[in-house]
Structures are given as C-alpha cells and as structure tokens.
N, C-alpha and C positions, 0 to 999 in steps of 0.2 A: 504493500500499500504505499510506503514512503516513497518508492521510486516513482509511482504514478503521481502522487501529489507534488513531488519535486519537479516533474516534467511539466506539470501545469504552471508552476510558478517560475521556471527558469525562462526569462525573457530578457533580451538585451535592450539597452537604450539607444541602439543605433538609429532608430526612426527619429527620435527627438534630435540627436546630433546632426543627422542629414537635413532636417528641417532648418536648424539653426544656420547650417552652411548655405542652404539655398537663399536665406534672407540676407547673407553677406556677400553674395556674388558681385554686386555692383552697387554704386551709391547714387545713381540717378539716370535720367534719360535726357539727352540733348534735344535741341528743337530744330535748328536750320540745317537742311541737307546741303551737301557740296553739289556744284553744278553737274548735271549728268547722272546723279544718283537717284534712286527711286524716292519719291516724296516721303518724308518722315510723318507718319500718322500721329495724331494726338494720343492714340493708344497703340503700344507695341506689344505683340504676343510672342511667347516663347514656348517651345515644347521641351519638356523635361524628360530625360532618360537616365537610366542607370545601366551601364554596360549594354547599351543599344536597345534595352527594353523600356517602353513608354511607362512613365510613372506619374505624369501630370503636366500642368500647363501653368504658365505665369503671365499676368498682365502687368505692364509698367506704363505709367502715363505721367505727364507733367503738364500743368496749366499755370499761366501767369496772369494776374489782374490786380489792379489796384496796389501795385507795389509789393505784392507778395507772390511767392511761388509755392505751389502745392504738388507734392509728388505722391504717387500711389503705387504700391506693389501689392498684388493679390495673387496668391499661389494656392493652387488645388493639387494635392499629391495623394497618391494611393499606392500602397504596396501590399504584399502578401506576407503573412507571418505564419509559416507552417501551415498554409492553406486557408487562413483567415484573412480577409481583406480589411485593411485600415485605411480609411479616408480621413484627411485632415485639411483644413484651410488655414492659411496664415494671410492676414491683411495688415499693411502698415501704411498709414497716411501721415505725411509731415508737411507742416506749413511753416515757412520761414520768410523773412523779409528779403528783397533783392540784395540788401547789404549783408545778408548772412546771419541775421539774428533769428534764432528759433522762436516760434510763437506757440505752436502746439503740435502734438503728435498723438496718434492712437494706434495701438498694436492689438490685434485679436488673433487668438490661437485656439484651434479646436474645431468642433462642429456642433451647430445648433445650440441647444440650452447648456451643453457642456462646455462652450467656448469661455475662455478667460480673456477679458479685455482690459488692457492697461492704457491709461491716457496721461499725458504730461501737458500741463498748461503753465507756460512761463510767466512769471511776474518780474518785477525789477530786481529783486534780491532773492527770489525763491522759485521753486517749481513745485506746483500742486500735482501730486500723483494720486490717481484714482484706479483702483483695481476692483473689477466686479465680475461676478459669475452668478447666473441664476437668480438675478434680483438682489443679491448680497453685494455690498460695497464696502470698501476700505479705503480711507483718505489719509494721506500724510503730506507734510511740507518738507522738502529737502532743499539743500543749497544747490545753486547752479554750478555745474563743474567749473573749477578755476581755469582761467585762460592765460597761458604763458604768453607774455608780449613777444618774447623771442621765437616761439613756436607755437602759435595759437591753433586750436582746434577749429575745424570748419563744420558748419552744418551741412547736411547731405547735398542739396542742390549746389551749395557753394563749393563743396569738395569736388563735384562732378565738373563744374566749370573750370576749376583749377587744374584738374588732370587733363581735360580737354585742351586747355590752353598749352599745357606743357607738351602734350602730344603733337599739336599743330606747329609748335615751335621746334620740332624735331628732337626733343630731349630723349635720351635713352634711359633715364632714371627719373622716377617720381617718388617723392617721399612727402607724406602728409598725415595729419592727425585728424580724425573724423569723429563726430559725435554720433555714436551708434545708438539707435533705438532697438535694434535687433537684440542687443545685449543688455538693454535696460539702462539707458542714460550713461553709457560708459564711453570714455574717450579711447579710441583704438588707433594705434599707429599702423599705417599701411605703407608698404614698400613695393613698387612696381618696377620691373626691368624689362626693357624691350628685348625680345629674342629673335625677331625676324619679321619679314614682310611676306604676305601671302594674298590669295584672292579667295573671296567668299562667294559661293554659287547663289545667285538670287534670280529666280524665274529663268529667263533665257539668257542671262550673261553673268559676269563675274564682277565683284566689287573690290577695288584695292583695299587692303586692310593691314593692320600691324598686330602681331601677337605679343603679349606681355605675360610674364611670370609675376604673380601677386602673392605676397605674403602678409598676413595680418598678425599683430602682436596677440599672443596668448592662444593662437589657433595653429596647432601642429600641422594641419593640412595645408596643401599648396595648390593654388589654383592658376590656370592659364586662362587669359581673356583675349578675345579678337575684337578689335575696335575699327570701324570705318573712319574715313577721313573727316566726316562730319560729327564724329563723337558719339555714334551710337554703338552700343554692345551688341555684337553679332552672334557671339558664342562664348561661353565660358565652361570650363571643365574643372571639376574638383576631384582629384585622385584620393579615393578613401578605400578602406578595407572592404567596404560594402560593394565596391566597383566604382567606375568612373561616373560621376554625377554630372551630366551635361545639360545645359540650357542653350537652345538654338533659336535665333529669330525666325519667325514664321509668319504666315497669314493668320487672320483670325479664324478662317475656315479650317486650316491645317491644325490649328491649336485645338479647335473643337472636337477633332477626331483622334485626341491623344489616348484614348482607351483602346485603340486597335492593338491587338496582340496581348500576350499573357503579361501579368505584373511580375516584377521581380520579387523573389522571396528572400527576405532579409534574414530569416531564421536559418534555413537550410544552407545558405551561403556562408555562414559564419560559425557553424558548429565545428569544434576542433577535436578530431580524433586524438587519442593519446597512445603514444608508443610506450608499452609497458603497463603494469597493473598498479592502480592507485590503492594503497592501503586504506582500510576504513577508519583506523585509529592509528595514533602515532605519528612520529615525525616522517615527513616525505620530502625528499629533495628533487626538484624538477629542473631540467634545463628548457629554457624559453628561448627560442630563435625566431628571427624575422627573415622571411623570404624577400629579397629585393629591397631591403630598407633597414634603417637602424632601429634598434630596440629602445625606446625611451626608458628612463629610470622609473621604477615603480615605488610606491610608498612602502616604508617599514612599519610594522606594528607588533604587538605582543604575539601575534599568530603568523607572522610572515616576516621573513628577512630577504634581502635582496643583495646579491653580490655580482657585479658585472664581470663577465668573461672577455668580451671584446664588444665592438660597436654594434654587432648584430645579435648578441646572445648574452644570457646571464643565468644565474643559478637562484632559483627562489626556493626557500625551505619553508614548508608549511608545518606549524605546530598544532597540537591538540587544541580544540576550541576552548578548553578549560585551563589552559596554561596561564598562570597568574601574570598580571600585568607588571612591567618592571618600571613603572613610574609614568608621570604625565609628561610626555615629550611634546605634545601638541594640544595645549589646553583649549577648551572651546572659547570662541570669541562671541560677541553679542549676536551675531546672526545665527548661532545654534540655538538661540531661545527666542528669536524674533518671529513675527508674523509676515506672511507674504502672500501673493495671489494664489499660490499652490499650497501654502500652509496657512489657512486662514483660521487663526486661533480664536476668533470671536464668534465664529459660526455656532449657533445654538446646538445643532446636533452633535457637533464634535465635542462641545463642552459637556453635554449630556453623557456621551460615551465615556469621556475621560474621568469626569468627576462623580457621576451617579452610578454608571454601570461598571466602572473600573475597580480596581482594588481599594480597600479601605484607606483612609487618609493617613493612619498610623503605620501602614506597611513600610518595610524597608525599601530602599531604592531598588534593590535587585528583585524583590518580590513584586514591586509595582511594575517594573519593566517587563517581567515574565507574565504578569497578569495582563497588562495591555497587549502584549504579543499574542497571547491566546485569544483575547477578545477580538483583535483585528482579524486574525485567522478565521474565526467563527462568524464574524460579521459580514465578511466578504464571501457571500455563499456561491456565487457564480465565478469560478476561477477559469477565466479564458483569455484569449489574446485580442479581444475585440476593442479594447480601449487603446487610444494612442498614448496619452499622457494626461490622466485626469488629476484635478486637484483633490485635496483631502476631503473637502466637503462634497464634492461630486461623487467620489468613490463611496463615502459614507452613505449617501442617498441612493446611489444605483445598486450598492452592495455587490459589485462585480468589479473584476479587474485582473491584471497579471501582477508581476513582482513589483512593478513601479508603483502601482496603486497601493499594494500592501505596504511598501516602504514608506510612501508618502503619508498615508493615513496614520501609520504607527509613529512616524516622526512628529506629526501634529499632536497627537494624543500625549506623547511623552513631554512635549513642550508645555502643553496646557498643564500638566502635573508638575512643572518646574524642573524637569530633567532635560538638560541640553541634549540635542539629537541632530543627526544629519543622515545622509544617505550615502552608501558607497556603491560604486559601479565597477564590476569586473566580471570575473568568471566563476562559475560553479561547477563542480564535478556531478555527473549524472550517469547512473548505470545504463539508462536507455533515455534517448531524447531525439525527436525528429527523425525516427527510423534508424538510428545509429546506437551502438553500444560503446560504453567506456569513453565518454566525451567530457570535454569542458564546453559550456554554453554561456553566453552572456547573460547577465543577471544584475538585479539592483536589490539591495537590502538596506536595513537601518542600522545605524550604530548609536548607542547611547553612552553618556558619560556616567560611569559607575565607579565608584570608589577610587577616583583619581586617574582614570584611564578610559579610553574608548573600547567599547565591547560590541561585537556583532550581535544583532538581534534580528532574526529572520522569521517574519510572520507567515511565510509560505511553508514553513517546516511543521511537520507532526510534532516533533520534539526539538527543542533548542539544541543546537550543536550537532545536528544530523549531517550537515553538508561540509565539504572541503572547499574553501574559496580562495581566489587570487584577487586582491583588491588592486584596482588600476587608478582610481581617482575618487575623490570625495566631493560632495556638494551640499551646501546648506539650503539649496532650493530657493534662494532669493530671486533667481531668474527663471526658475521653473524649467521648461524644456529648452530654454536658450542658454542654460548655464554652460560655460566653458568646459566643465567636467565631461559633459557628453562628447564634446569634440575631441577630448584627450583619448578617447577609446577608438576613434575612427581609423588612425593608422595601424592599429593592432588587428582589426577585423579583417578576416580573409587572408592575412599573411603570416599568422602566428602558428609555430609549431611547438609541441609540448612533449618532452620525453621524461619518463620517470627514471631517475638515475640512482636513487637510493631510498630504501624504505627502512623504517625502524627495525623490522625483522631482519633486514640485511646487515645492520650494524647495531648491535646490542647496546653500545655505548651512547647511540644517538637518541635512544628512547629515555627520556627523563621527565 
C-alpha cells in the first residue's frame, strides 16, 4: 500500500518552473516595423512547444495612449503528467509611463476560480500589493525597489526599448536590470550576447534576424532569442531538462491550432532509473552525474551530504530520516512564518484546520507537526495529478492534489500554529512509478523547524520517514509557482543519472 500511495504523491515541480520560464522569455513588444517587413500587428501570437510537441500559445501586445504604455502577455499552456492533462493560464498586464515609471501591474496564474491574482499599484513612496483567490484578498504595502543611479532598473517596456536601441546600434553585448513582475517585483539582471545572424521564415519569404544568448540572474537556465530588425521577438528557446521550450512567432490562426498533436508528458520524461539497489534503511551513498552539462551544488542537511567529484558529478550520502540534527546551520527567516498568495494564513478554513481540528495547543512541537501531517494527508482525499499548483486555501477547499498541494497546505497549517515552515523540491525514491521500477522521481515536500533544525515532513506518506529523498532547493513560497527554487530544478530534469555506490550493509561502519 505504501508504494501505491507514494506513487500518487510523487510529482515534480517542473510544470511550475516551465511556466515561470515562459514568463521571462522577453520583456516587451516593439511597434514600428522596418521597411519591407510584414506589418507588426497590435497583437502578436506565439506557438509554444516542448521538444517539438505543441504545449500552448502566447499573446503579446502593446498599446500607447495619454503618455502611458500598456503591455500584455497571456499564456495558455497544457501538458500531460503521467497521462493526466494539466491546463494553466498566465496573464501579466503592466502599465508604465513613457518615461519608464511603473504605474500598475497585474498577474494571474491558474485556471478559473483556482487562479491566484496579484496586483501592484505604485504610489509615490510605496507599492500596494493585493493578492486574491476565490473572493479572498490579502493587502500589504511594500517599499518601491531602490534604484541605483549608476545602474538603474528599467520597467518592462523601457527595457525593451533600451535593448532594441542597442541591437539597432550594432552592439554585441546588452546588459540591463529589469523590474520583473514574473518574479514578484524583483529586480533581475539580464545579460545578452549576440551569437550570429540568420533568416527567419515568414509566409513566403525570410526575415533578416540576429540570434542572442540570454542569461538572467538567479536562473540557471539559458535561453536563445531571435530578433528582427524592428525589434520583434521572432523565436526564443529555453533549454531545460524537460526539453527545449520554444516560443515561435506565428499567425493568430496558427496559434489557435496549437492543440494539434500529443501533449508532452513531463512525468515520464523525467523519471530517473537507478543503477543498483536502494536500501530501505541505513546510509546510502549515491553518485549523481549530469549528461551533457555541469551538476550544480546541492544543499546539505542532517539527512544529506554533498561532496563534489568533478564538474559533472558528485557523491550524495543519504542518512536515516531519524538521524539527529547537528545544529541550526540555516535558521528560518521571516518568510518562513509569513503569509503569501499561496500560503494564505488568514483564510478561515485554514485556521479552522490548524487551530480547531489540529493537535491540542499544549502538544509538543514534534507532536503538533506529526498531527498536522496526518491531518493534511487525510483531508486531501483525492490524490491525483490534476492540479497544476494550487494555493493552500484552494487545496483545503477542493480536498485534492498531488505532492505540491500536500506540501503547501501543510506549510500553511504549520505557520498558523507558529512553527516556521518551507517546502523542499527534489527527488524521492519509489519502488514503482510511471510504469518503471526502482526509480527516483521529482517531488515536493514540507520542512518544519523543530528543536533547532529543519526536519522533513511529507504529508503524502502513510508513515513519516517512509521515503528516501534528495533535496535540490528550498522555497518559502513567497512567489508561489514563480519562485526561483523551481527553476533550480530545470537543469537536472532529464539529464541526471543516479548510481548506488555504497549501502550501509556493504560498509558496516557506515551505519551509525
């Protein structure tokens, strides 16, 4: 039974990471076409593909009136997860003055009533942030990101104009800082390098274009972009472990036919078979290797050590889940106790679950954590892959979800009880998953701050400590599905190999 339950709960966060990358492919849309090029429409459509398989469409538009610029990006994306289709919409609207001063922005993520909407309204000395879902709203005032006079950040349309001017001037390097609403009012450094010139097929002819390699601060993925002479984005490709995510300019009619063909399956493409046999208990040493790329450093914690072998490989040692903590090397910050759109602590149902249905108020921290873990596992009755990335309150109301909903809901309940919590994204061992045996699959689980250390708490398990996990990144969920932690997993998906090199039974002194 444990293997079946684990299979239902083991789901990677690749979809959320892919959606975040889609939102960062470009910063705007230019208006005036060069002589001889096809006219630039008010609306520009793009077809989205992962490794050649259609997965969505994107609309980008720009309008100017009364001294302001309004840009819009609307993305429809669908993928398969082990045969279950997931459809998500992302919409981002930004209003700024022609001088580059942001006025307002709104971002929507999700589908229908499950969508989470975040809006930013700029005042002279502050930004009013509203986060809402299903009629519930959370409001706060935050400071405007500081602007360095020597290297000021640019609003999206302003950044687009700056980059277009640099390309038109024949520059081979572009460096700028952009105010990103995809990441939640974060200033992101962008570096672009020209790598060549080519021609883009459009209807019955070809358009001269330049290709650029683009890197964004805090994002381990790399994208290439193809730009026309008039500053239109013709094509962009993000190389990820899920496959090459490509956005290609097309007609509205072609974009409407994006569902032609089978959807890419993100689960089956990223399950990792293991060379060797994983022990159920005791210490296990694993060799992690990357095909065709470098292996990033992984975090260390009381249950996981990381020792680099070379650029492409490292040894990760997994310890028993009940191995005592060796101290607080990474104490929780304020974000581990804070509310956000995805961890909506003021929601009445969440507070009822945590305070009225949860453990008694005089229970120890460890007992409270375990009681809430069991409560979440029982409350989410439908354990399937149909949710993309629901907030804690949405998961509580729908009573369904995969590992990300279990982790987010448990994170919220822990914080309501005053226990700092975050989520971890990484890999979990499964005896059987997606038609394969003895594999690691991508997974999300909760971590709670107990007795001076972070402890794994997984609401998808029948009993705590059932699974063997490899942590890749942590998130406080302040930015939900757009958190950089999800992007940190992308380079590993599809290119990681895992070999068991030592088990506790092979080395008696290793078991302690």
